[in-house]
Structure formats: C-alpha cells, structure tokens
C-alpha positions as CSV (number, residue, x, y, z in Angstrom):
1,M,16.3,-26.8,-12.9
2,G,13.9,-23.8,-13.9
3,I,10.3,-23.6,-14.7
4,S,11.1,-23.2,-18.3
5,T,12.4,-26.8,-18.3
6,W,8.9,-28.2,-16.7
7,G,7.3,-30.9,-18.8
8,G,3.5,-31.8,-18.9
9,T,3.7,-33.8,-15.8
10,E,5.3,-31.0,-13.7
11,W,2.7,-28.7,-14.8
12,S,0.1,-30.9,-14.2
13,L,1.1,-31.7,-10.7
14,F,1.6,-27.9,-10.1
15,T,-2.0,-27.2,-11.1
16,F,-3.2,-30.2,-9.0
17,N,-1.4,-29.0,-6.0
18,F,-2.4,-25.3,-6.4
19,I,-6.1,-26.3,-7.0
20,A,-5.8,-28.4,-3.8
21,V,-4.3,-25.9,-1.7
22,A,-7.1,-23.2,-2.7
23,V,-9.9,-25.8,-2.0
24,I,-8.3,-26.4,1.5
25,I,-7.9,-22.5,2.2
26,W,-11.4,-22.0,1.1
27,A,-12.8,-24.8,3.2
28,L,-11.0,-23.6,6.5
29,R,-12.1,-20.0,5.8
30,K,-15.6,-21.2,5.4
31,K,-15.3,-23.4,8.8
32,V,-13.6,-20.4,10.8
33,L,-16.3,-17.9,9.5
34,S,-19.2,-20.4,10.6
35,K,-17.6,-20.8,13.9
36,L,-17.4,-17.0,14.3
37,A,-20.9,-16.6,13.5
38,E,-21.9,-19.4,15.9
39,V,-20.1,-17.9,18.8
40,E,-21.5,-14.3,18.0
41,E,-25.1,-15.7,18.0
42,R,-24.5,-17.6,21.4
43,Q,-23.0,-14.3,22.8
44,T,-26.0,-12.3,21.6
45,N,-28.4,-14.8,23.1
46,N,-26.5,-14.8,26.4
47,V,-26.9,-11.0,26.5
48,K,-30.6,-11.4,25.8
49,R,-31.1,-14.0,28.7
50,R,-29.3,-11.6,31.1
51,R,-31.4,-8.7,30.4
52,E,-34.7,-10.7,30.6
53,G,-33.6,-12.6,33.6
C-alpha cells in the first residue's frame, strides 16, 4: 500500500499528525530555551553576588 492509494481520510490524518508533531516540537523547544535562559540568568546573578560579597 503506497501513498498513491491514500484517500482523503488518510491524507487528513497525516496532515493532522504532522501539524500536531510540529506544535509539540515547537512547544518543547520553547520550553527548553526558556529554561536555559533562566539557568543562565541565575548563574549570572550568582557570579554578581560572589563579586559583591
């Protein structure tokens, strides 16, 4: 069974799944980048505290 035999239902499910995976990857990437920025900010603040203290 190849792609050429797919009907409308298969194509709509494929499209839905593709969009769902893209949204999940986007959300995870955003979350990871947010956490990395948070860690970097925390590290910068710790360095500043050590210099002052």
